[in-house]
MARRO-827260 format. One record per residue (C-alpha): residue number from 1; residue in three letters; x, y, z. Coordinates in Angstrom, 3 decimals. Example, Ala and Ser with C-alpha at 12.3 -4.5 7.8 and 13.67 -1.06 7.14 Angstrom:
% residues 2
<marpa num="1" residuo="ala" u="12.300" v="-4.500" w="7.800"/>
<marpa num="2" residuo="ser" u="13.670" v="-1.060" w="7.140"/>
% end
This chain:
% residues 216
<marpa num="1" residuo="unk" u="-8.857" v="25.566" w="-23.876"/>
<marpa num="2" residuo="unk" u="-9.758" v="22.258" w="-25.409"/>
<marpa num="3" residuo="unk" u="-12.399" v="20.536" w="-23.278"/>
<marpa num="4" residuo="unk" u="-12.951" v="16.786" w="-23.400"/>
<marpa num="5" residuo="unk" u="-16.500" v="16.530" w="-22.099"/>
<marpa num="6" residuo="unk" u="-17.168" v="12.929" w="-21.053"/>
<marpa num="7" residuo="unk" u="-20.250" v="11.174" w="-19.737"/>
<marpa num="8" residuo="unk" u="-19.738" v="8.524" w="-17.047"/>
<marpa num="9" residuo="unk" u="-19.975" v="4.776" w="-17.720"/>
<marpa num="10" residuo="unk" u="-23.057" v="2.622" w="-17.420"/>
<marpa num="11" residuo="unk" u="-24.800" v="1.811" w="-14.140"/>
<marpa num="12" residuo="unk" u="-27.502" v="-0.774" w="-13.453"/>
<marpa num="13" residuo="unk" u="-29.987" v="2.087" w="-13.231"/>
<marpa num="14" residuo="unk" u="-29.015" v="3.337" w="-16.689"/>
<marpa num="15" residuo="unk" u="-29.607" v="-0.124" w="-18.048"/>
<marpa num="16" residuo="unk" u="-32.996" v="-0.454" w="-16.314"/>
<marpa num="17" residuo="unk" u="-34.017" v="3.133" w="-17.191"/>
<marpa num="18" residuo="unk" u="-34.438" v="4.284" w="-13.597"/>
<marpa num="19" residuo="unk" u="-34.132" v="7.997" w="-12.830"/>
<marpa num="20" residuo="unk" u="-30.810" v="8.486" w="-11.055"/>
<marpa num="21" residuo="unk" u="-30.216" v="12.171" w="-10.383"/>
<marpa num="22" residuo="unk" u="-28.424" v="12.734" w="-7.078"/>
<marpa num="23" residuo="unk" u="-28.681" v="9.113" w="-5.916"/>
<marpa num="24" residuo="unk" u="-25.110" v="7.830" w="-5.796"/>
<marpa num="25" residuo="unk" u="-25.298" v="4.774" w="-8.038"/>
<marpa num="26" residuo="unk" u="-21.990" v="3.065" w="-8.806"/>
<marpa num="27" residuo="unk" u="-20.764" v="1.818" w="-12.183"/>
<marpa num="28" residuo="unk" u="-21.687" v="-1.737" w="-13.116"/>
<marpa num="29" residuo="unk" u="-19.155" v="-4.120" w="-14.679"/>
<marpa num="30" residuo="unk" u="-20.007" v="-2.967" w="-18.192"/>
<marpa num="31" residuo="unk" u="-19.654" v="0.659" w="-17.073"/>
<marpa num="32" residuo="unk" u="-16.215" v="-0.050" w="-15.605"/>
<marpa num="33" residuo="unk" u="-15.136" v="-1.613" w="-18.897"/>
<marpa num="34" residuo="unk" u="-16.498" v="1.406" w="-20.803"/>
<marpa num="35" residuo="unk" u="-14.492" v="3.686" w="-18.509"/>
<marpa num="36" residuo="unk" u="-11.318" v="1.635" w="-19.062"/>
<marpa num="37" residuo="unk" u="-11.766" v="1.857" w="-22.825"/>
<marpa num="38" residuo="unk" u="-12.315" v="5.599" w="-22.541"/>
<marpa num="39" residuo="unk" u="-9.132" v="5.904" w="-20.486"/>
<marpa num="40" residuo="unk" u="-7.244" v="3.939" w="-23.159"/>
<marpa num="41" residuo="unk" u="-8.593" v="6.234" w="-25.902"/>
<marpa num="42" residuo="unk" u="-7.343" v="9.314" w="-24.038"/>
<marpa num="43" residuo="unk" u="-4.091" v="7.806" w="-22.720"/>
<marpa num="44" residuo="unk" u="-1.738" v="9.427" w="-25.247"/>
<marpa num="45" residuo="unk" u="-3.064" v="12.970" w="-24.874"/>
<marpa num="46" residuo="unk" u="-1.611" v="15.546" w="-22.494"/>
<marpa num="47" residuo="unk" u="-4.066" v="16.925" w="-19.943"/>
<marpa num="48" residuo="unk" u="-3.603" v="19.722" w="-17.444"/>
<marpa num="49" residuo="unk" u="-6.479" v="18.711" w="-15.194"/>
<marpa num="50" residuo="unk" u="-9.337" v="16.230" w="-14.829"/>
<marpa num="51" residuo="unk" u="-12.570" v="17.281" w="-13.143"/>
<marpa num="52" residuo="unk" u="-15.568" v="15.193" w="-12.126"/>
<marpa num="53" residuo="unk" u="-19.001" v="15.372" w="-10.613"/>
<marpa num="54" residuo="unk" u="-18.971" v="14.263" w="-6.955"/>
<marpa num="55" residuo="unk" u="-21.221" v="11.280" w="-7.716"/>
<marpa num="56" residuo="unk" u="-19.406" v="7.921" w="-7.770"/>
<marpa num="57" residuo="unk" u="-20.335" v="6.955" w="-11.314"/>
<marpa num="58" residuo="unk" u="-18.602" v="10.077" w="-12.634"/>
<marpa num="59" residuo="unk" u="-15.737" v="10.190" w="-10.127"/>
<marpa num="60" residuo="unk" u="-14.816" v="6.541" w="-10.780"/>
<marpa num="61" residuo="unk" u="-14.871" v="7.069" w="-14.552"/>
<marpa num="62" residuo="unk" u="-12.642" v="10.116" w="-14.077"/>
<marpa num="63" residuo="unk" u="-10.258" v="8.190" w="-11.797"/>
<marpa num="64" residuo="unk" u="-9.659" v="5.575" w="-14.484"/>
<marpa num="65" residuo="unk" u="-9.081" v="8.298" w="-17.096"/>
<marpa num="66" residuo="unk" u="-6.701" v="10.173" w="-14.774"/>
<marpa num="67" residuo="unk" u="-4.646" v="7.159" w="-13.705"/>
<marpa num="68" residuo="unk" u="-2.325" v="6.893" w="-16.755"/>
<marpa num="69" residuo="unk" u="-1.601" v="10.636" w="-16.528"/>
<marpa num="70" residuo="unk" u="-0.718" v="10.646" w="-12.840"/>
<marpa num="71" residuo="unk" u="-3.286" v="13.372" w="-12.215"/>
<marpa num="72" residuo="unk" u="-5.662" v="13.740" w="-9.277"/>
<marpa num="73" residuo="unk" u="-9.388" v="13.976" w="-9.941"/>
<marpa num="74" residuo="unk" u="-10.712" v="17.391" w="-8.937"/>
<marpa num="75" residuo="unk" u="-14.272" v="17.108" w="-7.661"/>
<marpa num="76" residuo="unk" u="-16.460" v="19.915" w="-9.010"/>
<marpa num="77" residuo="unk" u="-19.975" v="20.103" w="-7.466"/>
<marpa num="78" residuo="unk" u="-21.274" v="22.171" w="-10.389"/>
<marpa num="79" residuo="unk" u="-20.924" v="19.116" w="-12.645"/>
<marpa num="80" residuo="unk" u="-23.348" v="16.978" w="-10.638"/>
<marpa num="81" residuo="unk" u="-26.467" v="15.437" w="-12.136"/>
<marpa num="82" residuo="unk" u="-29.915" v="17.004" w="-12.407"/>
<marpa num="83" residuo="unk" u="-31.865" v="16.663" w="-9.161"/>
<marpa num="84" residuo="unk" u="-35.011" v="14.828" w="-10.259"/>
<marpa num="85" residuo="unk" u="-36.560" v="15.264" w="-6.814"/>
<marpa num="86" residuo="unk" u="-39.426" v="12.832" w="-6.254"/>
<marpa num="87" residuo="unk" u="-38.657" v="10.958" w="-9.487"/>
<marpa num="88" residuo="unk" u="-35.298" v="9.664" w="-8.252"/>
<marpa num="89" residuo="unk" u="-35.269" v="5.897" w="-7.872"/>
<marpa num="90" residuo="unk" u="-38.397" v="5.422" w="-10.002"/>
<marpa num="91" residuo="unk" u="-38.666" v="3.777" w="-13.394"/>
<marpa num="92" residuo="unk" u="-40.162" v="5.532" w="-16.409"/>
<marpa num="93" residuo="unk" u="-43.237" v="3.322" w="-16.085"/>
<marpa num="94" residuo="unk" u="-43.738" v="4.312" w="-12.441"/>
<marpa num="95" residuo="unk" u="-43.402" v="8.016" w="-13.215"/>
<marpa num="96" residuo="unk" u="-45.825" v="7.787" w="-16.132"/>
<marpa num="97" residuo="unk" u="-48.341" v="6.110" w="-13.850"/>
<marpa num="98" residuo="unk" u="-47.884" v="8.480" w="-10.901"/>
<marpa num="99" residuo="unk" u="-47.375" v="11.809" w="-12.711"/>
<marpa num="100" residuo="unk" u="-48.514" v="11.373" w="-16.324"/>
<marpa num="101" residuo="unk" u="-48.956" v="15.088" w="-17.065"/>
<marpa num="102" residuo="unk" u="-45.514" v="16.065" w="-15.780"/>
<marpa num="103" residuo="unk" u="-43.923" v="13.131" w="-17.589"/>
<marpa num="104" residuo="unk" u="-45.553" v="14.169" w="-20.854"/>
<marpa num="105" residuo="unk" u="-44.293" v="17.723" w="-20.345"/>
<marpa num="106" residuo="unk" u="-40.788" v="16.366" w="-19.680"/>
<marpa num="107" residuo="unk" u="-40.925" v="14.580" w="-23.032"/>
<marpa num="108" residuo="unk" u="-42.544" v="17.442" w="-24.981"/>
<marpa num="109" residuo="unk" u="-41.256" v="20.590" w="-23.232"/>
<marpa num="110" residuo="unk" u="-38.393" v="19.689" w="-20.883"/>
<marpa num="111" residuo="unk" u="-37.422" v="23.329" w="-20.394"/>
<marpa num="112" residuo="unk" u="-40.705" v="23.959" w="-18.535"/>
<marpa num="113" residuo="unk" u="-40.320" v="21.213" w="-15.933"/>
<marpa num="114" residuo="unk" u="-39.114" v="21.955" w="-12.434"/>
<marpa num="115" residuo="unk" u="-39.045" v="18.707" w="-10.480"/>
<marpa num="116" residuo="unk" u="-40.828" v="18.638" w="-7.136"/>
<marpa num="117" residuo="unk" u="-38.142" v="18.693" w="-4.463"/>
<marpa num="118" residuo="unk" u="-35.473" v="19.061" w="-7.145"/>
<marpa num="119" residuo="unk" u="-34.461" v="21.458" w="-9.898"/>
<marpa num="120" residuo="unk" u="-35.013" v="22.257" w="-13.585"/>
<marpa num="121" residuo="unk" u="-32.833" v="22.475" w="-16.666"/>
<marpa num="122" residuo="unk" u="-32.313" v="26.211" w="-16.150"/>
<marpa num="123" residuo="unk" u="-30.667" v="25.486" w="-12.779"/>
<marpa num="124" residuo="unk" u="-28.344" v="22.948" w="-14.373"/>
<marpa num="125" residuo="unk" u="-27.505" v="25.316" w="-17.233"/>
<marpa num="126" residuo="unk" u="-26.533" v="28.082" w="-14.828"/>
<marpa num="127" residuo="unk" u="-24.089" v="25.952" w="-12.852"/>
<marpa num="128" residuo="unk" u="-22.475" v="24.065" w="-15.761"/>
<marpa num="129" residuo="unk" u="-21.892" v="27.312" w="-17.657"/>
<marpa num="130" residuo="unk" u="-20.265" v="28.768" w="-14.551"/>
<marpa num="131" residuo="unk" u="-17.935" v="25.757" w="-14.404"/>
<marpa num="132" residuo="unk" u="-17.155" v="26.041" w="-18.129"/>
<marpa num="133" residuo="unk" u="-16.257" v="29.743" w="-17.831"/>
<marpa num="134" residuo="unk" u="-14.111" v="29.063" w="-14.785"/>
<marpa num="135" residuo="unk" u="-12.184" v="26.307" w="-16.571"/>
<marpa num="136" residuo="unk" u="-11.728" v="28.420" w="-19.706"/>
<marpa num="137" residuo="unk" u="-10.116" v="31.146" w="-17.578"/>
<marpa num="138" residuo="unk" u="-8.037" v="28.703" w="-15.534"/>
<marpa num="139" residuo="unk" u="-6.787" v="26.491" w="-18.379"/>
<marpa num="140" residuo="unk" u="-5.977" v="28.791" w="-21.282"/>
<marpa num="141" residuo="unk" u="-4.324" v="26.834" w="-24.140"/>
<marpa num="142" residuo="unk" u="-4.613" v="23.569" w="-22.192"/>
<marpa num="143" residuo="unk" u="-6.441" v="20.251" w="-22.557"/>
<marpa num="144" residuo="unk" u="-8.947" v="19.529" w="-19.792"/>
<marpa num="145" residuo="unk" u="-11.301" v="16.624" w="-19.071"/>
<marpa num="146" residuo="unk" u="-14.635" v="16.870" w="-17.282"/>
<marpa num="147" residuo="unk" u="-16.650" v="13.761" w="-16.419"/>
<marpa num="148" residuo="unk" u="-20.281" v="14.496" w="-15.796"/>
<marpa num="149" residuo="unk" u="-23.802" v="13.276" w="-16.587"/>
<marpa num="150" residuo="unk" u="-26.162" v="13.061" w="-19.531"/>
<marpa num="151" residuo="unk" u="-28.325" v="16.028" w="-18.519"/>
<marpa num="152" residuo="unk" u="-25.413" v="18.270" w="-17.534"/>
<marpa num="153" residuo="unk" u="-23.571" v="17.532" w="-20.774"/>
<marpa num="154" residuo="unk" u="-26.625" v="18.030" w="-22.975"/>
<marpa num="155" residuo="unk" u="-27.527" v="21.347" w="-21.346"/>
<marpa num="156" residuo="unk" u="-23.962" v="22.640" w="-21.627"/>
<marpa num="157" residuo="unk" u="-23.738" v="21.627" w="-25.285"/>
<marpa num="158" residuo="unk" u="-27.038" v="23.385" w="-26.002"/>
<marpa num="159" residuo="unk" u="-25.763" v="26.529" w="-24.331"/>
<marpa num="160" residuo="unk" u="-22.448" v="26.508" w="-26.212"/>
<marpa num="161" residuo="unk" u="-24.275" v="25.994" w="-29.505"/>
<marpa num="162" residuo="unk" u="-26.573" v="28.936" w="-28.795"/>
<marpa num="163" residuo="unk" u="-29.633" v="26.723" w="-28.315"/>
<marpa num="164" residuo="unk" u="-32.142" v="27.128" w="-25.514"/>
<marpa num="165" residuo="unk" u="-33.196" v="24.229" w="-23.299"/>
<marpa num="166" residuo="unk" u="-36.186" v="23.401" w="-25.505"/>
<marpa num="167" residuo="unk" u="-33.633" v="21.657" w="-27.773"/>
<marpa num="168" residuo="unk" u="-32.588" v="19.313" w="-24.958"/>
<marpa num="169" residuo="unk" u="-33.804" v="16.132" w="-26.676"/>
<marpa num="170" residuo="unk" u="-32.082" v="16.985" w="-29.971"/>
<marpa num="171" residuo="unk" u="-28.679" v="16.062" w="-28.581"/>
<marpa num="172" residuo="unk" u="-27.763" v="12.587" w="-27.433"/>
<marpa num="173" residuo="unk" u="-25.202" v="11.610" w="-24.803"/>
<marpa num="174" residuo="unk" u="-24.481" v="7.903" w="-24.476"/>
<marpa num="175" residuo="unk" u="-22.546" v="6.370" w="-21.600"/>
<marpa num="176" residuo="unk" u="-18.824" v="7.192" w="-21.817"/>
<marpa num="177" residuo="unk" u="-19.375" v="9.385" w="-24.872"/>
<marpa num="178" residuo="unk" u="-16.583" v="11.865" w="-25.557"/>
<marpa num="179" residuo="unk" u="-17.306" v="15.385" w="-26.811"/>
<marpa num="180" residuo="unk" u="-14.460" v="17.729" w="-27.752"/>
<marpa num="181" residuo="unk" u="-14.954" v="21.493" w="-27.521"/>
<marpa num="182" residuo="unk" u="-12.443" v="24.166" w="-28.468"/>
<marpa num="183" residuo="unk" u="-12.703" v="27.552" w="-26.780"/>
<marpa num="184" residuo="unk" u="-11.885" v="29.826" w="-29.721"/>
<marpa num="185" residuo="unk" u="-11.061" v="33.536" w="-29.487"/>
<marpa num="186" residuo="unk" u="-12.872" v="34.226" w="-32.769"/>
<marpa num="187" residuo="unk" u="-15.938" v="31.973" w="-32.650"/>
<marpa num="188" residuo="unk" u="-16.422" v="31.488" w="-28.904"/>
<marpa num="189" residuo="unk" u="-16.447" v="27.696" w="-29.101"/>
<marpa num="190" residuo="unk" u="-16.246" v="25.019" w="-31.764"/>
<marpa num="191" residuo="unk" u="-17.641" v="21.488" w="-31.289"/>
<marpa num="192" residuo="unk" u="-15.045" v="19.116" w="-32.796"/>
<marpa num="193" residuo="unk" u="-16.605" v="15.830" w="-31.695"/>
<marpa num="194" residuo="unk" u="-20.108" v="15.072" w="-30.427"/>
<marpa num="195" residuo="unk" u="-21.281" v="11.932" w="-28.588"/>
<marpa num="196" residuo="unk" u="-18.316" v="9.918" w="-29.870"/>
<marpa num="197" residuo="unk" u="-18.462" v="6.298" w="-28.638"/>
<marpa num="198" residuo="unk" u="-16.259" v="4.735" w="-31.332"/>
<marpa num="199" residuo="unk" u="-13.663" v="3.899" w="-28.658"/>
<marpa num="200" residuo="unk" u="-16.203" v="1.613" w="-26.949"/>
<marpa num="201" residuo="unk" u="-17.567" v="-0.293" w="-29.918"/>
<marpa num="202" residuo="unk" u="-17.211" v="-0.315" w="-33.722"/>
<marpa num="203" residuo="unk" u="-19.294" v="2.311" w="-35.463"/>
<marpa num="204" residuo="unk" u="-21.567" v="-0.275" w="-37.100"/>
<marpa num="205" residuo="unk" u="-22.339" v="-1.865" w="-33.729"/>
<marpa num="206" residuo="unk" u="-22.936" v="1.565" w="-32.200"/>
<marpa num="207" residuo="unk" u="-25.451" v="2.389" w="-34.929"/>
<marpa num="208" residuo="unk" u="-27.256" v="-0.904" w="-34.433"/>
<marpa num="209" residuo="unk" u="-27.455" v="-0.455" w="-30.651"/>
<marpa num="210" residuo="unk" u="-28.184" v="3.260" w="-30.404"/>
<marpa num="211" residuo="unk" u="-30.893" v="3.514" w="-33.026"/>
<marpa num="212" residuo="unk" u="-32.965" v="0.941" w="-31.158"/>
<marpa num="213" residuo="unk" u="-33.135" v="2.952" w="-27.930"/>
<marpa num="214" residuo="unk" u="-34.870" v="6.159" w="-26.936"/>
<marpa num="215" residuo="unk" u="-33.115" v="8.944" w="-25.040"/>
<marpa num="216" residuo="unk" u="-35.819" v="9.623" w="-22.447"/>
% end
């Protein structure tokens, strides 16, 4: 299997750095344009199936990718975003003010945080790996797209690289980034592309934009 692991397009809450999680925020206009550009980048490839998180920001991105291929979007609950519990709908500033110790742990040791009323990275890792194994069995020698979320993608990439969740912040996933993963009989998996956003903006512009922003 060759997996095209895609993050959804931008939402207003991404832009304003508000914790989203399971709240069903839709794509903003910029996010829709990112999704269209992603669809154009993948238009000439042959895909067997396109899967998406049930949340609108991922499902809409997947719909635009699927459209040129005449494929339905298969909703896969295991691809949904991290449940941030009580943090959902709050800005980083609000969380730092209300729960400074937990926020600091999230920045320093994300693998140790289990969100009140939500879940932790270990929960996400368990379900995204289950989805990955299922797709690898179902789509042998085929190209497949999944459209998911920053946390889900980062945790899956860590797992496939043999890294534990303490390495969570060492991988970046920008909106509408494309990652390409080959399931290989000899090596298990090979990461061919990581956080590729060159289809959205020229590489020089991407460097200028991305190196100014944090990933928290």
